[in-house]
mmCIF file of the N, C-alpha and C atoms, coordinates in Angstrom:
data_MODEL
# 
_entry.id   MODEL 
# 
loop_
_atom_site.group_PDB 
_atom_site.id 
_atom_site.type_symbol 
_atom_site.label_atom_id 
_atom_site.label_alt_id 
_atom_site.label_comp_id 
_atom_site.label_asym_id 
_atom_site.label_entity_id 
_atom_site.label_seq_id 
_atom_site.pdbx_PDB_ins_code 
_atom_site.Cartn_x 
_atom_site.Cartn_y 
_atom_site.Cartn_z 
_atom_site.occupancy 
_atom_site.B_iso_or_equiv 
_atom_site.pdbx_formal_charge 
_atom_site.auth_seq_id 
_atom_site.auth_comp_id 
_atom_site.auth_asym_id 
_atom_site.auth_atom_id 
_atom_site.pdbx_PDB_model_num 
ATOM 1   N N  . UNK A 1 1  ? 50.053  -17.528 -8.605 1.00 0.00 ? 1  UNK A N  1 
ATOM 2   C CA . UNK A 1 1  ? 48.822  -18.222 -7.560 1.00 0.00 ? 1  UNK A CA 1 
ATOM 3   C C  . UNK A 1 1  ? 48.220  -16.574 -6.604 1.00 0.00 ? 1  UNK A C  1 
ATOM 4   N N  . UNK A 1 2  ? 49.506  -16.420 -6.129 1.00 0.00 ? 2  UNK A N  1 
ATOM 5   C CA . UNK A 1 2  ? 49.147  -15.063 -5.740 1.00 0.00 ? 2  UNK A CA 1 
ATOM 6   C C  . UNK A 1 2  ? 47.424  -14.040 -6.225 1.00 0.00 ? 2  UNK A C  1 
ATOM 7   N N  . UNK A 1 3  ? 48.334  -13.872 -7.561 1.00 0.00 ? 3  UNK A N  1 
ATOM 8   C CA . UNK A 1 3  ? 47.093  -13.000 -8.580 1.00 0.00 ? 3  UNK A CA 1 
ATOM 9   C C  . UNK A 1 3  ? 46.062  -14.013 -8.530 1.00 0.00 ? 3  UNK A C  1 
ATOM 10  N N  . UNK A 1 4  ? 45.641  -14.999 -8.410 1.00 0.00 ? 4  UNK A N  1 
ATOM 11  C CA . UNK A 1 4  ? 44.791  -15.346 -9.080 1.00 0.00 ? 4  UNK A CA 1 
ATOM 12  C C  . UNK A 1 4  ? 44.238  -15.222 -7.421 1.00 0.00 ? 4  UNK A C  1 
ATOM 13  N N  . UNK A 1 5  ? 44.673  -15.866 -6.246 1.00 0.00 ? 5  UNK A N  1 
ATOM 14  C CA . UNK A 1 5  ? 43.816  -15.459 -4.857 1.00 0.00 ? 5  UNK A CA 1 
ATOM 15  C C  . UNK A 1 5  ? 43.451  -13.840 -4.933 1.00 0.00 ? 5  UNK A C  1 
ATOM 16  N N  . UNK A 1 6  ? 44.116  -13.129 -5.077 1.00 0.00 ? 6  UNK A N  1 
ATOM 17  C CA . UNK A 1 6  ? 43.886  -11.939 -4.878 1.00 0.00 ? 6  UNK A CA 1 
ATOM 18  C C  . UNK A 1 6  ? 42.320  -11.107 -6.043 1.00 0.00 ? 6  UNK A C  1 
ATOM 19  N N  . UNK A 1 7  ? 43.027  -12.120 -7.517 1.00 0.00 ? 7  UNK A N  1 
ATOM 20  C CA . UNK A 1 7  ? 41.404  -11.514 -8.573 1.00 0.00 ? 7  UNK A CA 1 
ATOM 21  C C  . UNK A 1 7  ? 40.344  -11.963 -7.615 1.00 0.00 ? 7  UNK A C  1 
ATOM 22  N N  . UNK A 1 8  ? 40.777  -13.977 -6.948 1.00 0.00 ? 8  UNK A N  1 
ATOM 23  C CA . UNK A 1 8  ? 39.175  -14.258 -6.629 1.00 0.00 ? 8  UNK A CA 1 
ATOM 24  C C  . UNK A 1 8  ? 38.399  -13.046 -5.254 1.00 0.00 ? 8  UNK A C  1 
ATOM 25  N N  . UNK A 1 9  ? 39.486  -13.139 -4.542 1.00 0.00 ? 9  UNK A N  1 
ATOM 26  C CA . UNK A 1 9  ? 39.092  -12.387 -3.085 1.00 0.00 ? 9  UNK A CA 1 
ATOM 27  C C  . UNK A 1 9  ? 38.628  -10.672 -3.722 1.00 0.00 ? 9  UNK A C  1 
ATOM 28  N N  . UNK A 1 10 ? 39.022  -9.941  -5.389 1.00 0.00 ? 10 UNK A N  1 
ATOM 29  C CA . UNK A 1 10 ? 38.179  -8.909  -5.592 1.00 0.00 ? 10 UNK A CA 1 
ATOM 30  C C  . UNK A 1 10 ? 37.231  -8.997  -6.287 1.00 0.00 ? 10 UNK A C  1 
ATOM 31  N N  . UNK A 1 11 ? 36.494  -10.339 -6.452 1.00 0.00 ? 11 UNK A N  1 
ATOM 32  C CA . UNK A 1 11 ? 35.486  -10.626 -7.665 1.00 0.00 ? 11 UNK A CA 1 
ATOM 33  C C  . UNK A 1 11 ? 34.378  -10.778 -6.059 1.00 0.00 ? 11 UNK A C  1 
ATOM 34  N N  . UNK A 1 12 ? 34.909  -11.196 -5.505 1.00 0.00 ? 12 UNK A N  1 
ATOM 35  C CA . UNK A 1 12 ? 33.861  -11.944 -4.325 1.00 0.00 ? 12 UNK A CA 1 
ATOM 36  C C  . UNK A 1 12 ? 33.347  -10.809 -3.248 1.00 0.00 ? 12 UNK A C  1 
ATOM 37  N N  . UNK A 1 13 ? 34.079  -9.342  -3.367 1.00 0.00 ? 13 UNK A N  1 
ATOM 38  C CA . UNK A 1 13 ? 34.127  -8.404  -2.295 1.00 0.00 ? 13 UNK A CA 1 
ATOM 39  C C  . UNK A 1 13 ? 33.134  -7.752  -3.558 1.00 0.00 ? 13 UNK A C  1 
ATOM 40  N N  . UNK A 1 14 ? 33.464  -7.845  -4.863 1.00 0.00 ? 14 UNK A N  1 
ATOM 41  C CA . UNK A 1 14 ? 32.050  -6.205  -5.096 1.00 0.00 ? 14 UNK A CA 1 
ATOM 42  C C  . UNK A 1 14 ? 31.387  -7.222  -5.828 1.00 0.00 ? 14 UNK A C  1 
ATOM 43  N N  . UNK A 1 15 ? 31.103  -8.452  -5.159 1.00 0.00 ? 15 UNK A N  1 
ATOM 44  C CA . UNK A 1 15 ? 29.884  -9.484  -5.463 1.00 0.00 ? 15 UNK A CA 1 
ATOM 45  C C  . UNK A 1 15 ? 29.038  -8.697  -4.453 1.00 0.00 ? 15 UNK A C  1 
ATOM 46  N N  . UNK A 1 16 ? 29.487  -9.033  -2.753 1.00 0.00 ? 16 UNK A N  1 
ATOM 47  C CA . UNK A 1 16 ? 29.115  -8.265  -2.191 1.00 0.00 ? 16 UNK A CA 1 
ATOM 48  C C  . UNK A 1 16 ? 28.775  -7.838  -1.680 1.00 0.00 ? 16 UNK A C  1 
ATOM 49  N N  . UNK A 1 17 ? 29.671  -6.679  -2.152 1.00 0.00 ? 17 UNK A N  1 
ATOM 50  C CA . UNK A 1 17 ? 29.040  -4.571  -3.002 1.00 0.00 ? 17 UNK A CA 1 
ATOM 51  C C  . UNK A 1 17 ? 27.705  -5.167  -3.044 1.00 0.00 ? 17 UNK A C  1 
ATOM 52  N N  . UNK A 1 18 ? 27.529  -5.636  -4.505 1.00 0.00 ? 18 UNK A N  1 
ATOM 53  C CA . UNK A 1 18 ? 26.362  -5.350  -5.018 1.00 0.00 ? 18 UNK A CA 1 
ATOM 54  C C  . UNK A 1 18 ? 25.075  -5.613  -5.110 1.00 0.00 ? 18 UNK A C  1 
ATOM 55  N N  . UNK A 1 19 ? 25.345  -6.799  -3.658 1.00 0.00 ? 19 UNK A N  1 
ATOM 56  C CA . UNK A 1 19 ? 23.960  -7.531  -3.369 1.00 0.00 ? 19 UNK A CA 1 
ATOM 57  C C  . UNK A 1 19 ? 23.185  -6.148  -2.569 1.00 0.00 ? 19 UNK A C  1 
ATOM 58  N N  . UNK A 1 20 ? 23.844  -4.850  -1.791 1.00 0.00 ? 20 UNK A N  1 
ATOM 59  C CA . UNK A 1 20 ? 23.263  -4.174  -1.056 1.00 0.00 ? 20 UNK A CA 1 
ATOM 60  C C  . UNK A 1 20 ? 22.684  -4.576  0.231  1.00 0.00 ? 20 UNK A C  1 
ATOM 61  N N  . UNK A 1 21 ? 21.907  -4.001  1.272  1.00 0.00 ? 21 UNK A N  1 
ATOM 62  C CA . UNK A 1 21 ? 21.410  -4.263  2.508  1.00 0.00 ? 21 UNK A CA 1 
ATOM 63  C C  . UNK A 1 21 ? 19.878  -5.446  1.675  1.00 0.00 ? 21 UNK A C  1 
ATOM 64  N N  . UNK A 1 22 ? 19.874  -6.279  1.301  1.00 0.00 ? 22 UNK A N  1 
ATOM 65  C CA . UNK A 1 22 ? 18.691  -6.718  0.487  1.00 0.00 ? 22 UNK A CA 1 
ATOM 66  C C  . UNK A 1 22 ? 17.457  -6.229  1.455  1.00 0.00 ? 22 UNK A C  1 
ATOM 67  N N  . UNK A 1 23 ? 17.946  -7.106  3.398  1.00 0.00 ? 23 UNK A N  1 
ATOM 68  C CA . UNK A 1 23 ? 17.094  -7.186  4.100  1.00 0.00 ? 23 UNK A CA 1 
ATOM 69  C C  . UNK A 1 23 ? 16.295  -5.970  4.432  1.00 0.00 ? 23 UNK A C  1 
ATOM 70  N N  . UNK A 1 24 ? 17.434  -4.594  4.007  1.00 0.00 ? 24 UNK A N  1 
ATOM 71  C CA . UNK A 1 24 ? 16.599  -3.055  4.702  1.00 0.00 ? 24 UNK A CA 1 
ATOM 72  C C  . UNK A 1 24 ? 15.838  -2.725  3.802  1.00 0.00 ? 24 UNK A C  1 
ATOM 73  N N  . UNK A 1 25 ? 15.790  -3.411  2.167  1.00 0.00 ? 25 UNK A N  1 
ATOM 74  C CA . UNK A 1 25 ? 15.172  -2.598  1.229  1.00 0.00 ? 25 UNK A CA 1 
ATOM 75  C C  . UNK A 1 25 ? 14.039  -3.807  1.732  1.00 0.00 ? 25 UNK A C  1 
ATOM 76  N N  . UNK A 1 26 ? 13.743  -4.600  1.881  1.00 0.00 ? 26 UNK A N  1 
ATOM 77  C CA . UNK A 1 26 ? 12.994  -5.757  2.412  1.00 0.00 ? 26 UNK A CA 1 
ATOM 78  C C  . UNK A 1 26 ? 11.886  -5.323  3.040  1.00 0.00 ? 26 UNK A C  1 
ATOM 79  N N  . UNK A 1 27 ? 12.554  -4.757  4.547  1.00 0.00 ? 27 UNK A N  1 
ATOM 80  C CA . UNK A 1 27 ? 11.754  -3.910  4.980  1.00 0.00 ? 27 UNK A CA 1 
ATOM 81  C C  . UNK A 1 27 ? 10.945  -2.856  4.410  1.00 0.00 ? 27 UNK A C  1 
ATOM 82  N N  . UNK A 1 28 ? 11.966  -2.145  3.765  1.00 0.00 ? 28 UNK A N  1 
ATOM 83  C CA . UNK A 1 28 ? 11.316  -1.091  3.593  1.00 0.00 ? 28 UNK A CA 1 
ATOM 84  C C  . UNK A 1 28 ? 10.226  -1.107  2.707  1.00 0.00 ? 28 UNK A C  1 
ATOM 85  N N  . UNK A 1 29 ? 10.290  -2.119  1.524  1.00 0.00 ? 29 UNK A N  1 
ATOM 86  C CA . UNK A 1 29 ? 9.147   -2.172  0.839  1.00 0.00 ? 29 UNK A CA 1 
ATOM 87  C C  . UNK A 1 29 ? 7.747   -2.984  1.537  1.00 0.00 ? 29 UNK A C  1 
ATOM 88  N N  . UNK A 1 30 ? 8.165   -3.740  2.712  1.00 0.00 ? 30 UNK A N  1 
ATOM 89  C CA . UNK A 1 30 ? 6.716   -4.205  3.755  1.00 0.00 ? 30 UNK A CA 1 
ATOM 90  C C  . UNK A 1 30 ? 6.585   -3.381  4.235  1.00 0.00 ? 30 UNK A C  1 
ATOM 91  N N  . UNK A 1 31 ? 7.212   -1.979  4.985  1.00 0.00 ? 31 UNK A N  1 
ATOM 92  C CA . UNK A 1 31 ? 5.864   -1.479  5.075  1.00 0.00 ? 31 UNK A CA 1 
ATOM 93  C C  . UNK A 1 31 ? 5.898   0.176   4.216  1.00 0.00 ? 31 UNK A C  1 
ATOM 94  N N  . UNK A 1 32 ? 6.075   0.305   3.209  1.00 0.00 ? 32 UNK A N  1 
ATOM 95  C CA . UNK A 1 32 ? 5.758   0.844   2.046  1.00 0.00 ? 32 UNK A CA 1 
ATOM 96  C C  . UNK A 1 32 ? 4.279   0.064   1.607  1.00 0.00 ? 32 UNK A C  1 
ATOM 97  N N  . UNK A 1 33 ? 4.196   -1.247  1.696  1.00 0.00 ? 33 UNK A N  1 
ATOM 98  C CA . UNK A 1 33 ? 2.771   -1.953  1.289  1.00 0.00 ? 33 UNK A CA 1 
ATOM 99  C C  . UNK A 1 33 ? 2.014   -1.780  2.124  1.00 0.00 ? 33 UNK A C  1 
ATOM 100 N N  . UNK A 1 34 ? 2.530   -2.159  3.291  1.00 0.00 ? 34 UNK A N  1 
ATOM 101 C CA . UNK A 1 34 ? 1.428   -1.905  4.600  1.00 0.00 ? 34 UNK A CA 1 
ATOM 102 C C  . UNK A 1 34 ? 0.832   -0.182  4.725  1.00 0.00 ? 34 UNK A C  1 
ATOM 103 N N  . UNK A 1 35 ? 1.540   0.716   4.681  1.00 0.00 ? 35 UNK A N  1 
ATOM 104 C CA . UNK A 1 35 ? 1.225   1.904   4.387  1.00 0.00 ? 35 UNK A CA 1 
ATOM 105 C C  . UNK A 1 35 ? 0.062   2.629   3.488  1.00 0.00 ? 35 UNK A C  1 
ATOM 106 N N  . UNK A 1 36 ? 1.004   1.623   1.739  1.00 0.00 ? 36 UNK A N  1 
ATOM 107 C CA . UNK A 1 36 ? -0.462  1.996   1.082  1.00 0.00 ? 36 UNK A CA 1 
ATOM 108 C C  . UNK A 1 36 ? -2.075  1.303   0.729  1.00 0.00 ? 36 UNK A C  1 
ATOM 109 N N  . UNK A 1 37 ? -1.689  -0.300  1.388  1.00 0.00 ? 37 UNK A N  1 
ATOM 110 C CA . UNK A 1 37 ? -3.003  -0.941  1.756  1.00 0.00 ? 37 UNK A CA 1 
ATOM 111 C C  . UNK A 1 37 ? -3.511  -0.143  3.319  1.00 0.00 ? 37 UNK A C  1 
ATOM 112 N N  . UNK A 1 38 ? -3.165  0.926   3.693  1.00 0.00 ? 38 UNK A N  1 
ATOM 113 C CA . UNK A 1 38 ? -3.853  1.306   4.647  1.00 0.00 ? 38 UNK A CA 1 
ATOM 114 C C  . UNK A 1 38 ? -4.580  1.843   4.484  1.00 0.00 ? 38 UNK A C  1 
ATOM 115 N N  . UNK A 1 39 ? -3.875  3.473   3.613  1.00 0.00 ? 39 UNK A N  1 
ATOM 116 C CA . UNK A 1 39 ? -4.530  4.208   2.841  1.00 0.00 ? 39 UNK A CA 1 
ATOM 117 C C  . UNK A 1 39 ? -5.525  3.602   1.889  1.00 0.00 ? 39 UNK A C  1 
ATOM 118 N N  . UNK A 1 40 ? -5.385  2.788   1.249  1.00 0.00 ? 40 UNK A N  1 
ATOM 119 C CA . UNK A 1 40 ? -6.776  2.277   -0.182 1.00 0.00 ? 40 UNK A CA 1 
ATOM 120 C C  . UNK A 1 40 ? -7.743  1.938   1.279  1.00 0.00 ? 40 UNK A C  1 
ATOM 121 N N  . UNK A 1 41 ? -7.639  1.589   2.178  1.00 0.00 ? 41 UNK A N  1 
ATOM 122 C CA . UNK A 1 41 ? -9.073  1.008   2.670  1.00 0.00 ? 41 UNK A CA 1 
ATOM 123 C C  . UNK A 1 41 ? -9.380  1.787   3.930  1.00 0.00 ? 41 UNK A C  1 
ATOM 124 N N  . UNK A 1 42 ? -8.647  3.391   4.001  1.00 0.00 ? 42 UNK A N  1 
ATOM 125 C CA . UNK A 1 42 ? -9.157  4.223   4.397  1.00 0.00 ? 42 UNK A CA 1 
ATOM 126 C C  . UNK A 1 42 ? -10.010 5.399   3.435  1.00 0.00 ? 42 UNK A C  1 
ATOM 127 N N  . UNK A 1 43 ? -9.818  4.392   2.393  1.00 0.00 ? 43 UNK A N  1 
ATOM 128 C CA . UNK A 1 43 ? -10.704 5.729   1.359  1.00 0.00 ? 43 UNK A CA 1 
ATOM 129 C C  . UNK A 1 43 ? -11.411 4.720   0.830  1.00 0.00 ? 43 UNK A C  1 
ATOM 130 N N  . UNK A 1 44 ? -11.170 3.009   0.807  1.00 0.00 ? 44 UNK A N  1 
ATOM 131 C CA . UNK A 1 44 ? -12.365 2.670   0.887  1.00 0.00 ? 44 UNK A CA 1 
ATOM 132 C C  . UNK A 1 44 ? -13.896 2.910   1.292  1.00 0.00 ? 44 UNK A C  1 
ATOM 133 N N  . UNK A 1 45 ? -13.272 2.529   3.051  1.00 0.00 ? 45 UNK A N  1 
ATOM 134 C CA . UNK A 1 45 ? -14.005 3.130   4.024  1.00 0.00 ? 45 UNK A CA 1 
ATOM 135 C C  . UNK A 1 45 ? -14.632 4.350   4.485  1.00 0.00 ? 45 UNK A C  1 
ATOM 136 N N  . UNK A 1 46 ? -14.095 5.348   3.424  1.00 0.00 ? 46 UNK A N  1 
ATOM 137 C CA . UNK A 1 46 ? -14.675 6.462   3.143  1.00 0.00 ? 46 UNK A CA 1 
ATOM 138 C C  . UNK A 1 46 ? -15.414 6.882   2.414  1.00 0.00 ? 46 UNK A C  1 
ATOM 139 N N  . UNK A 1 47 ? -15.549 5.907   1.385  1.00 0.00 ? 47 UNK A N  1 
ATOM 140 C CA . UNK A 1 47 ? -16.475 5.500   0.038  1.00 0.00 ? 47 UNK A CA 1 
ATOM 141 C C  . UNK A 1 47 ? -17.648 5.209   0.111  1.00 0.00 ? 47 UNK A C  1 
ATOM 142 N N  . UNK A 1 48 ? -17.316 3.805   0.860  1.00 0.00 ? 48 UNK A N  1 
ATOM 143 C CA . UNK A 1 48 ? -18.383 3.220   1.386  1.00 0.00 ? 48 UNK A CA 1 
ATOM 144 C C  . UNK A 1 48 ? -19.407 4.099   2.716  1.00 0.00 ? 48 UNK A C  1 
ATOM 145 N N  . UNK A 1 49 ? -18.887 4.494   3.661  1.00 0.00 ? 49 UNK A N  1 
ATOM 146 C CA . UNK A 1 49 ? -19.795 5.774   4.410  1.00 0.00 ? 49 UNK A CA 1 
ATOM 147 C C  . UNK A 1 49 ? -20.260 7.022   3.651  1.00 0.00 ? 49 UNK A C  1 
ATOM 148 N N  . UNK A 1 50 ? -19.626 7.033   2.635  1.00 0.00 ? 50 UNK A N  1 
ATOM 149 C CA . UNK A 1 50 ? -20.858 8.355   1.739  1.00 0.00 ? 50 UNK A CA 1 
ATOM 150 C C  . UNK A 1 50 ? -21.636 7.508   0.604  1.00 0.00 ? 50 UNK A C  1 
ATOM 151 N N  . UNK A 1 51 ? -22.050 6.539   0.542  1.00 0.00 ? 51 UNK A N  1 
ATOM 152 C CA . UNK A 1 51 ? -22.336 5.927   -0.525 1.00 0.00 ? 51 UNK A CA 1 
ATOM 153 C C  . UNK A 1 51 ? -23.857 5.976   0.888  1.00 0.00 ? 51 UNK A C  1 
ATOM 154 N N  . UNK A 1 52 ? -23.751 5.264   1.840  1.00 0.00 ? 52 UNK A N  1 
ATOM 155 C CA . UNK A 1 52 ? -24.117 4.707   2.680  1.00 0.00 ? 52 UNK A CA 1 
ATOM 156 C C  . UNK A 1 52 ? -25.134 6.065   3.951  1.00 0.00 ? 52 UNK A C  1 
ATOM 157 N N  . UNK A 1 53 ? -24.508 7.327   3.625  1.00 0.00 ? 53 UNK A N  1 
ATOM 158 C CA . UNK A 1 53 ? -25.394 8.307   4.056  1.00 0.00 ? 53 UNK A CA 1 
ATOM 159 C C  . UNK A 1 53 ? -26.085 9.237   2.788  1.00 0.00 ? 53 UNK A C  1 
ATOM 160 N N  . UNK A 1 54 ? -25.472 8.491   0.919  1.00 0.00 ? 54 UNK A N  1 
ATOM 161 C CA . UNK A 1 54 ? -26.643 8.875   0.243  1.00 0.00 ? 54 UNK A CA 1 
ATOM 162 C C  . UNK A 1 54 ? -27.682 7.935   0.408  1.00 0.00 ? 54 UNK A C  1 
ATOM 163 N N  . UNK A 1 55 ? -27.479 6.568   0.411  1.00 0.00 ? 55 UNK A N  1 
ATOM 164 C CA . UNK A 1 55 ? -28.544 5.861   0.350  1.00 0.00 ? 55 UNK A CA 1 
ATOM 165 C C  . UNK A 1 55 ? -29.753 6.918   1.943  1.00 0.00 ? 55 UNK A C  1 
ATOM 166 N N  . UNK A 1 56 ? -29.296 7.190   2.496  1.00 0.00 ? 56 UNK A N  1 
ATOM 167 C CA . UNK A 1 56 ? -30.274 7.368   3.677  1.00 0.00 ? 56 UNK A CA 1 
ATOM 168 C C  . UNK A 1 56 ? -30.754 8.670   3.419  1.00 0.00 ? 56 UNK A C  1 
ATOM 169 N N  . UNK A 1 57 ? -29.841 9.185   2.622  1.00 0.00 ? 57 UNK A N  1 
ATOM 170 C CA . UNK A 1 57 ? -30.657 10.961  2.204  1.00 0.00 ? 57 UNK A CA 1 
ATOM 171 C C  . UNK A 1 57 ? -31.602 10.680  1.832  1.00 0.00 ? 57 UNK A C  1 
ATOM 172 N N  . UNK A 1 58 ? -31.437 9.910   0.200  1.00 0.00 ? 58 UNK A N  1 
ATOM 173 C CA . UNK A 1 58 ? -32.442 9.517   -0.954 1.00 0.00 ? 58 UNK A CA 1 
ATOM 174 C C  . UNK A 1 58 ? -33.760 8.743   -0.121 1.00 0.00 ? 58 UNK A C  1 
ATOM 175 N N  . UNK A 1 59 ? -33.741 7.328   0.648  1.00 0.00 ? 59 UNK A N  1 
ATOM 176 C CA . UNK A 1 59 ? -34.465 6.967   0.900  1.00 0.00 ? 59 UNK A CA 1 
ATOM 177 C C  . UNK A 1 59 ? -35.228 8.212   2.071  1.00 0.00 ? 59 UNK A C  1 
ATOM 178 N N  . UNK A 1 60 ? -34.680 9.757   3.025  1.00 0.00 ? 60 UNK A N  1 
ATOM 179 C CA . UNK A 1 60 ? -35.514 10.689  3.797  1.00 0.00 ? 60 UNK A CA 1 
ATOM 180 C C  . UNK A 1 60 ? -36.395 11.289  2.428  1.00 0.00 ? 60 UNK A C  1 
ATOM 181 N N  . UNK A 1 61 ? -35.814 11.334  1.380  1.00 0.00 ? 61 UNK A N  1 
ATOM 182 C CA . UNK A 1 61 ? -36.351 12.332  0.396  1.00 0.00 ? 61 UNK A CA 1 
ATOM 183 C C  . UNK A 1 61 ? -37.635 11.628  0.179  1.00 0.00 ? 61 UNK A C  1 
ATOM 184 N N  . UNK A 1 62 ? -37.769 10.012  -0.100 1.00 0.00 ? 62 UNK A N  1 
ATOM 185 C CA . UNK A 1 62 ? -38.806 9.600   -0.615 1.00 0.00 ? 62 UNK A CA 1 
ATOM 186 C C  . UNK A 1 62 ? -39.764 9.947   0.430  1.00 0.00 ? 62 UNK A C  1 
ATOM 187 N N  . UNK A 1 63 ? -39.111 9.184   1.344  1.00 0.00 ? 63 UNK A N  1 
ATOM 188 C CA . UNK A 1 63 ? -40.603 9.425   2.541  1.00 0.00 ? 63 UNK A CA 1 
ATOM 189 C C  . UNK A 1 63 ? -41.319 10.558  2.769  1.00 0.00 ? 63 UNK A C  1 
ATOM 190 N N  . UNK A 1 64 ? -40.351 11.964  2.615  1.00 0.00 ? 64 UNK A N  1 
ATOM 191 C CA . UNK A 1 64 ? -40.685 13.069  2.943  1.00 0.00 ? 64 UNK A CA 1 
ATOM 192 C C  . UNK A 1 64 ? -42.153 13.148  1.446  1.00 0.00 ? 64 UNK A C  1 
ATOM 193 N N  . UNK A 1 65 ? -41.345 13.337  0.038  1.00 0.00 ? 65 UNK A N  1 
ATOM 194 C CA . UNK A 1 65 ? -42.574 13.149  -0.668 1.00 0.00 ? 65 UNK A CA 1 
ATOM 195 C C  . UNK A 1 65 ? -43.824 12.102  -0.623 1.00 0.00 ? 65 UNK A C  1 
ATOM 196 N N  . UNK A 1 66 ? -43.406 11.126  -0.072 1.00 0.00 ? 66 UNK A N  1 
ATOM 197 C CA . UNK A 1 66 ? -44.647 10.344  -0.293 1.00 0.00 ? 66 UNK A CA 1 
ATOM 198 C C  . UNK A 1 66 ? -46.103 10.844  1.562  1.00 0.00 ? 66 UNK A C  1 
ATOM 199 N N  . UNK A 1 67 ? -45.394 12.004  2.235  1.00 0.00 ? 67 UNK A N  1 
ATOM 200 C CA . UNK A 1 67 ? -46.254 12.418  3.177  1.00 0.00 ? 67 UNK A CA 1 
ATOM 201 C C  . UNK A 1 67 ? -46.757 13.445  2.428  1.00 0.00 ? 67 UNK A C  1 
ATOM 202 N N  . UNK A 1 68 ? -45.706 14.435  1.982  1.00 0.00 ? 68 UNK A N  1 
ATOM 203 C CA . UNK A 1 68 ? -46.557 15.340  0.781  1.00 0.00 ? 68 UNK A CA 1 
ATOM 204 C C  . UNK A 1 68 ? -47.391 15.113  0.200  1.00 0.00 ? 68 UNK A C  1 
ATOM 205 N N  . UNK A 1 69 ? -47.458 14.025  -0.999 1.00 0.00 ? 69 UNK A N  1 
ATOM 206 C CA . UNK A 1 69 ? -48.587 13.996  -1.780 1.00 0.00 ? 69 UNK A CA 1 
ATOM 207 C C  . UNK A 1 69 ? -49.680 13.045  -1.116 1.00 0.00 ? 69 UNK A C  1 
ATOM 208 N N  . UNK A 1 70 ? -49.638 13.123  0.261  1.00 0.00 ? 70 UNK A N  1 
ATOM 209 C CA . UNK A 1 70 ? -50.928 12.426  0.950  1.00 0.00 ? 70 UNK A CA 1 
ATOM 210 C C  . UNK A 1 70 ? -51.662 13.868  1.421  1.00 0.00 ? 70 UNK A C  1 
# 
């Protein structure tokens, strides 16, 4: 009987050890997701700003061409 209790305790101990620290892993995963989302948002904002600047430059080029043609 003692061997069965000892074996059950060993199995429970191994089970707890194999689970690891899932709470810390979840926090790290959340932090990584937030960091990646922030990076993507920054890249998209920079791309939108560059597109707006390019559109403004195109408009200025068309306007100056119209002035030269007149």
